[in-house]
ZADONU-711055 format. One line per 4 residues: for each residue x, y, z of N, C-alpha, C, O. Coordinates in Angstrom, 2 decimals. Example, Ala and Ser with C-alpha at 12.3 -4.5 7.8 and 13.67 -1.06 7.14 Angstrom:
BEGIN
13.19,-5.69,7.80,12.30,-4.50,7.80,13.20,-3.30,7.80,14.24,-3.32,8.46 | 12.85,-2.25,7.08,13.67,-1.06,7.14,12.90,0.03,7.87,13.41,1.14,8.04
% end
This chain:
BEGIN
210.61,27.41,114.32,209.45,26.80,114.05,209.85,25.64,113.18,210.75,25.70,112.34 | 208.91,24.29,113.48,208.86,23.36,113.10,208.71,23.36,111.68,207.81,24.08,111.25 | 209.45,22.64,110.75,209.45,22.48,109.46,208.06,21.94,109.21,207.63,20.94,109.79 | 207.30,22.70,108.24,205.89,21.32,108.21,205.85,21.10,106.80,206.25,21.65,105.77
205.10,19.93,107.22,204.77,18.45,105.62,204.22,19.58,104.62,203.42,20.48,104.87 | 204.76,19.33,103.59,204.09,20.25,102.43,202.99,19.73,101.75,202.37,20.22,100.80 | 202.77,18.44,102.46,201.42,17.70,102.30,200.04,18.32,102.68,198.94,18.33,102.14 | 200.62,18.87,103.95,199.28,19.13,104.82,199.62,20.46,105.17,198.75,20.94,105.89
200.46,21.18,104.96,200.82,22.64,104.73,199.62,23.45,104.39,199.18,23.21,103.27 | 199.09,24.19,104.97,197.77,25.09,104.66,198.01,26.72,104.99,198.70,26.95,105.98 | 197.36,28.15,104.04,197.71,28.75,104.66,196.50,29.34,105.90,196.82,29.77,107.01 | 194.85,29.22,105.28,194.02,29.29,106.02,192.59,28.67,105.61,192.57,27.68,104.87
191.48,29.21,106.06,190.29,28.62,105.74,189.29,29.70,105.11,189.57,30.79,105.59 | 188.45,29.77,104.40,187.22,30.19,104.24,186.40,29.54,104.45,186.53,28.33,104.27 | 185.06,30.14,104.98,183.60,29.85,105.49,182.35,30.23,104.96,181.92,31.33,105.29 | 181.65,29.47,104.14,180.57,29.97,104.01,179.41,29.73,104.92,178.69,28.73,104.84
179.30,30.49,105.61,177.91,30.28,106.79,176.83,30.63,106.16,176.55,31.73,105.71 | 176.23,29.66,106.15,174.69,30.02,105.43,173.51,29.87,106.07,173.43,28.93,106.85 | 172.60,30.55,105.92,170.89,30.27,106.42,169.99,30.48,105.35,169.97,31.52,104.70 | 169.15,29.36,105.11,168.27,29.85,103.95,168.84,30.48,102.90,169.66,29.71,102.40
168.78,31.91,102.09,169.08,32.03,101.06,170.01,33.27,101.27,169.80,34.34,100.69 | 171.17,33.05,102.24,171.95,34.27,102.84,173.24,33.41,103.38,173.30,32.40,104.08 | 174.31,34.29,102.73,175.49,34.01,103.08,176.37,35.30,103.83,176.45,36.48,103.48 | 176.91,34.69,104.83,177.84,36.05,105.48,179.01,36.27,104.94,179.83,35.35,104.90
179.27,37.43,104.46,180.26,38.05,103.88,180.58,39.19,104.52,179.96,39.76,105.41 | 181.60,39.49,104.00,182.64,40.80,104.84,182.91,41.32,103.74,182.92,40.69,102.69 | 183.22,42.79,103.86,183.64,43.41,102.21,185.40,44.07,102.80,185.73,44.37,103.94 | 186.06,44.10,101.76,187.47,44.22,101.93,187.83,45.95,102.01,187.31,46.65,101.14
188.38,46.37,102.66,188.46,48.25,102.66,189.06,48.30,101.52,189.77,47.41,101.05 | 188.74,49.61,100.91,189.09,50.16,99.62,190.80,49.99,99.23,191.22,49.79,98.09 | 191.44,50.09,100.18,192.64,50.10,99.86,193.45,48.51,99.35,194.41,48.19,98.65 | 192.29,47.75,100.23,192.95,46.35,99.75,192.74,46.00,97.97,193.48,45.36,97.22
191.99,46.39,97.80,191.61,46.57,96.33,191.00,47.66,95.49,189.97,47.69,94.81 | 191.72,48.34,95.69,191.75,49.98,94.74,191.10,49.97,93.65,190.31,50.85,93.31 | 191.51,48.61,92.76,191.11,48.51,91.49,189.64,47.94,91.03,189.38,47.63,89.87 | 188.86,47.87,92.00,187.56,46.94,91.77,186.26,47.96,91.49,185.31,47.61,90.79
186.34,49.06,92.02,185.28,49.63,91.47,183.84,49.83,91.99,182.89,50.33,91.41 | 183.92,49.25,93.37,182.95,49.17,94.26,183.59,47.89,95.70,184.69,47.40,95.97 | 182.33,47.80,96.22,182.61,46.74,97.37,183.18,45.77,96.81,182.80,45.33,95.73 | 184.32,45.23,97.55,184.87,43.80,97.07,184.28,42.61,98.28,184.63,42.60,99.46
183.38,41.71,97.69,183.00,41.07,99.01,183.56,39.89,98.73,183.60,39.44,97.58 | 184.06,39.22,99.84,184.77,37.72,100.26,184.13,37.27,101.48,183.87,37.93,102.49 | 183.96,36.27,101.28,183.74,34.94,102.42,184.46,35.22,103.76,185.44,35.94,103.55 | 184.28,34.85,105.28,185.01,35.12,106.04,186.80,34.04,105.69,186.95,32.94,105.14
187.46,34.64,106.07,188.72,33.77,106.05,189.62,33.78,107.28,189.39,34.75,108.00 | 190.44,33.07,107.67,191.53,33.36,108.77,192.76,32.53,108.58,192.76,31.30,108.60 | 193.67,33.19,108.41,194.84,32.18,108.76,194.94,31.18,109.89,194.46,31.21,111.02 | 195.72,30.26,109.24,196.15,29.26,110.10,197.24,29.62,111.44,198.03,30.53,111.19
197.34,29.00,112.80,198.09,29.38,113.49,199.04,27.82,113.36,198.46,26.84,112.90 | 200.06,27.74,113.67,201.22,26.78,114.09,200.63,25.73,114.49,200.30,25.72,115.67 | 200.35,24.62,113.69,199.76,23.26,114.04,198.38,23.07,114.35,197.81,22.23,115.05 | 197.92,24.18,113.60,196.17,24.05,113.66,195.91,22.90,112.51,196.61,22.87,111.50
195.19,22.25,112.68,194.53,21.40,111.83,193.43,21.79,111.10,192.54,22.16,111.87 | 193.10,21.87,109.95,192.02,22.90,109.17,190.54,22.90,109.77,189.88,23.92,109.56 | 190.04,22.03,110.40,189.22,21.65,111.02,188.79,22.79,112.27,187.74,23.32,112.64 | 190.22,22.86,112.67,190.63,23.59,114.20,190.38,25.03,113.74,189.60,25.79,114.31
190.98,25.27,112.87,191.21,26.92,112.44,189.69,27.12,111.54,189.55,28.23,111.03 | 188.84,26.36,111.37,187.37,26.75,110.63,186.78,26.64,112.04,186.22,27.70,112.34 | 186.73,25.96,112.75,185.92,26.35,114.10,186.38,27.69,114.66,185.60,28.64,114.79 | 187.72,27.72,115.00,187.46,29.18,115.58,187.48,30.50,114.43,187.94,31.56,114.86
186.99,30.45,112.97,186.63,31.28,112.16,185.22,31.43,112.66,184.77,32.54,112.92 | 184.40,30.15,112.82,183.02,30.06,113.33,183.05,31.30,114.41,182.54,32.40,114.23 | 183.51,31.03,115.16,183.75,31.41,117.16,183.85,32.93,116.14,182.75,33.36,115.77 | 184.70,33.45,115.84,185.08,34.77,115.56,183.78,35.53,114.96,183.19,36.44,115.55
183.39,34.93,113.49,182.31,35.47,113.04,180.87,35.42,113.42,180.03,36.33,113.42 | 180.75,34.09,113.75,179.25,34.38,114.56,178.95,34.49,115.75,177.85,34.76,116.22 | 180.19,34.24,116.44,179.95,34.74,118.20,179.71,33.77,119.00,179.63,33.90,120.22 | 179.53,32.42,118.21,178.74,31.08,119.22,179.54,30.00,118.34,179.86,29.98,117.16
179.70,29.26,119.24,180.89,27.73,118.55,179.62,26.79,118.10,178.46,26.63,118.49 | 180.45,26.24,117.05,179.60,24.94,115.86,180.40,23.54,116.50,181.51,23.48,117.03 | 179.70,22.77,116.31,180.66,21.21,116.88,180.97,21.21,115.23,180.37,21.72,114.28 | 181.89,20.59,115.29,182.93,20.09,114.15,181.70,19.16,112.89,181.60,19.16,111.66
181.28,18.79,113.51,180.15,18.03,112.74,179.62,18.60,111.97,179.46,18.16,110.83 | 179.07,20.10,112.49,177.96,20.96,111.41,178.99,21.53,110.35,178.47,22.36,109.59 | 180.75,21.20,110.05,181.45,22.01,109.31,181.04,21.05,108.07,181.25,19.86,108.30 | 180.40,21.40,106.59,180.33,20.50,105.43,181.46,20.99,104.68,182.00,22.09,104.56
181.67,19.64,104.13,182.09,19.47,102.69,183.66,20.29,102.90,183.68,21.06,101.94 | 184.67,20.45,103.50,186.21,20.82,103.27,186.56,19.88,102.01,186.43,18.70,101.72 | 187.21,21.33,101.30,188.09,21.41,99.98,189.04,22.30,100.22,188.98,23.34,100.87 | 190.20,21.66,99.44,191.44,21.94,99.39,191.36,23.12,98.12,190.99,22.71,97.02
191.60,24.11,98.21,191.91,24.87,97.27,193.25,25.42,96.67,193.90,26.00,97.55 | 193.68,25.41,95.82,194.87,25.61,95.57,194.95,27.41,95.28,194.12,28.04,94.63 | 196.01,27.91,95.88,196.19,29.31,95.94,196.31,29.95,94.22,196.57,29.07,93.41 | 196.19,30.94,93.82,196.31,31.56,92.81,197.60,31.63,91.92,198.49,31.17,92.64
197.98,31.88,91.09,199.41,31.39,90.92,199.95,32.95,91.00,201.13,33.12,91.29 | 199.26,33.88,90.78,199.84,35.36,91.64,199.59,35.71,93.18,199.68,36.81,93.72 | 199.27,34.54,93.71,199.35,34.99,95.53,200.31,34.71,96.00,200.94,33.67,95.81 | 200.71,35.97,97.01,201.84,35.87,97.79,202.04,34.60,98.32,203.15,34.07,98.36
201.17,34.16,98.67,201.30,32.81,99.85,200.47,31.57,98.98,199.28,31.25,98.83 | 201.78,31.06,98.50,201.46,29.70,97.68,200.96,28.59,97.77,200.78,27.82,96.83 | 200.54,28.28,99.47,199.68,27.70,100.43,198.08,27.16,99.68,197.14,27.91,99.39 | 198.11,26.44,99.59,196.62,25.87,99.60,195.83,26.53,100.76,196.42,27.14,101.65
194.20,26.36,100.75,193.46,26.72,101.59,192.33,26.28,101.67,191.85,26.25,100.54 | 191.56,25.88,102.49,190.33,24.93,103.14,189.34,25.61,102.70,189.55,26.82,102.57 | 188.02,25.11,102.34,187.09,25.72,102.37,185.86,25.05,102.95,185.66,23.92,102.48 | 185.13,25.39,103.70,184.48,25.00,104.48,182.66,25.86,104.31,182.47,27.04,104.00
181.83,25.06,104.54,180.54,25.52,104.85,179.82,25.11,105.62,179.81,23.88,105.73 | 178.95,25.85,106.45,178.20,25.47,107.74,177.08,26.40,107.85,177.13,27.60,108.13 | 175.55,25.32,107.47,174.09,26.20,107.72,173.77,25.81,108.89,173.88,24.78,109.54 | 173.28,26.99,109.07,172.46,27.79,110.71,171.38,27.13,110.31,170.80,26.85,109.26
171.23,26.91,111.73,169.80,26.82,112.12,168.89,27.41,112.12,169.21,28.52,111.69 | 167.69,27.40,112.37,166.70,28.61,112.64,166.76,29.41,114.12,166.51,30.59,114.33 | 167.18,28.39,115.03,167.63,29.03,116.33,168.74,29.29,116.48,169.10,29.71,117.58 | 169.67,29.14,115.41,171.23,30.09,115.45,170.83,31.25,114.49,171.25,32.39,114.63
170.17,30.94,113.70,169.97,32.65,113.11,169.20,33.18,113.37,169.03,34.14,112.62 | 168.23,33.06,114.46,167.28,34.10,115.47,168.92,34.45,116.66,169.30,35.58,116.95 | 169.50,33.37,117.06,170.42,34.18,118.05,171.10,35.16,117.21,170.92,36.34,117.51 | 171.75,34.93,116.35,172.59,35.57,115.77,172.06,37.10,114.91,172.72,38.10,114.66
170.44,36.75,114.56,169.82,37.82,114.45,169.52,39.29,115.49,169.46,40.51,115.33 | 169.43,38.54,116.34,168.99,39.36,117.52,169.93,39.79,118.22,169.57,40.58,119.09 | 171.64,39.43,118.15,172.57,40.18,118.45,173.50,41.14,117.40,174.68,41.45,117.52 | 172.67,41.45,116.46,172.85,42.58,115.32,173.69,42.01,114.32,174.48,42.66,113.63
173.39,40.12,114.22,174.33,39.61,112.88,175.47,38.87,113.05,175.69,38.44,114.19 | 176.06,38.69,112.40,177.18,38.06,112.36,179.03,39.51,112.51,179.29,40.59,111.96 | 179.64,38.78,113.35,180.83,39.89,113.64,181.49,40.29,112.54,182.02,39.46,111.81 | 181.54,41.62,112.28,181.95,42.05,111.24,181.71,41.69,109.69,182.49,42.04,108.81
180.73,41.08,109.50,179.87,40.50,108.46,178.73,41.15,108.51,178.22,41.89,109.35 | 178.34,40.67,107.25,176.88,40.82,106.86,176.16,39.78,106.64,176.97,38.89,106.33 | 174.81,39.25,106.61,174.20,38.20,105.33,173.87,39.24,103.98,173.42,40.39,104.03 | 174.22,38.48,102.80,173.71,39.13,101.68,173.16,37.42,100.99,173.66,36.30,101.09
172.24,37.82,100.47,171.60,36.74,99.35,172.81,36.20,99.03,173.90,36.71,99.29 | 172.61,35.00,98.39,173.45,34.14,97.99,173.41,34.42,96.69,174.46,34.78,96.17 | 172.09,34.31,95.81,172.14,34.78,94.33,172.99,36.06,94.48,174.06,35.84,93.91 | 172.99,37.36,95.03,173.49,38.78,94.91,175.32,38.42,94.80,176.16,38.76,93.96
175.44,37.55,96.13,176.94,37.28,96.12,177.29,36.85,94.95,178.24,37.29,94.30 | 176.45,35.86,94.59,176.88,34.81,93.29,177.58,35.70,92.31,178.71,35.74,91.82 | 176.24,36.55,92.18,176.54,37.54,90.82,177.29,38.69,91.02,177.53,39.28,89.96 | 177.72,39.20,92.01,178.50,40.53,92.23,179.61,40.21,91.44,180.22,39.15,91.51
179.96,41.50,90.42,181.30,41.48,89.74,182.42,41.80,90.83,183.57,41.78,90.38 | 182.33,41.98,91.72,183.54,42.63,92.26,183.80,41.69,93.62,184.52,42.07,94.54 | 183.05,40.31,93.61,183.50,39.28,94.54,184.96,38.72,94.10,185.49,39.14,93.08 | 185.43,37.98,94.73,186.45,37.14,94.70,185.88,36.00,94.01,185.11,35.22,94.57
186.35,35.87,92.48,185.99,34.78,91.97,186.22,33.41,92.66,185.24,32.70,92.88 | 187.41,33.02,93.00,187.69,31.74,93.51,186.28,31.47,94.46,185.39,30.63,94.31 | 186.42,32.28,95.26,185.28,32.04,96.35,183.80,31.62,95.94,183.10,30.75,96.46 | 183.46,32.57,94.76,182.45,32.01,94.29,182.19,31.02,93.42,181.08,30.66,93.01
183.30,30.56,93.14,183.25,29.05,92.52,183.04,28.39,93.71,181.85,28.29,94.00 | 183.77,27.93,94.43,183.89,27.37,95.33,182.31,27.01,96.01,181.70,25.94,96.06 | 181.99,28.20,96.43,180.48,28.23,97.00,179.40,27.64,95.76,178.56,26.81,96.10 | 179.46,28.01,94.60,178.60,27.61,93.69,178.85,26.09,93.47,177.88,25.40,93.17
180.18,25.47,93.61,180.36,24.05,93.16,179.64,23.27,94.37,179.07,22.22,94.06 | 179.60,23.66,95.71,179.30,23.18,96.91,177.53,23.35,96.93,176.91,22.66,97.74 | 177.09,23.90,96.40,175.78,24.15,96.13,174.94,23.40,95.19,173.73,23.17,95.21 | 176.03,23.03,94.20,175.33,22.15,93.18,175.69,20.71,93.81,175.06,19.71,93.47
176.87,20.67,94.84,176.89,19.21,94.90,175.76,18.79,95.87,175.14,17.73,95.82 | 175.57,19.84,96.81,174.67,19.53,97.89,173.24,19.35,97.41,172.47,18.69,98.09 | 172.78,20.01,96.08,171.63,19.38,95.48,171.74,18.11,95.48,171.04,17.34,96.14 | 172.64,17.83,94.74,173.02,16.14,94.35,172.84,15.25,95.22,172.56,14.13,94.78
172.95,15.43,96.72,173.56,14.46,98.06,172.25,13.93,98.22,171.29,14.64,97.96 | 172.10,12.71,98.64,171.20,12.01,99.08,170.27,12.78,100.25,170.83,13.18,101.27 | 169.02,12.94,100.10,168.00,13.73,100.94,168.01,15.16,100.89,167.40,15.70,101.81 | 168.65,16.04,99.88,168.69,16.86,99.41,167.19,17.70,98.82,167.27,18.76,98.21
% end
């Protein structure tokens, strides 16, 4: 395996797939977080494959989660997030957001929703005490920035 540049090396991506007031989430299995005391909500994540760019990994995650592709121009606000100090993999990951159009939402709803995920209200997700705090913070930050964007 080729040595990767530490400045560009990353472990994977996290995706906030949004529509209106909803966000796609998955629930970690109880054995993954046995001390949580309830469902642990997480945004969809995917590990990087060798040589893959952050955008390529995000597009692969979109296809796996939603069941249809989105163009790279639909991926909003990529940010590099540092790994938590006790994380088994010390490499950072990328956070992306993608807003679904009404037509995409209709297709997704007709097909039974996101694959291996469900749509939860953004407010419920952000208030969930058992959600991954770093992911909640990333989504809050993205939503605050979006509100201040021109034309928002």
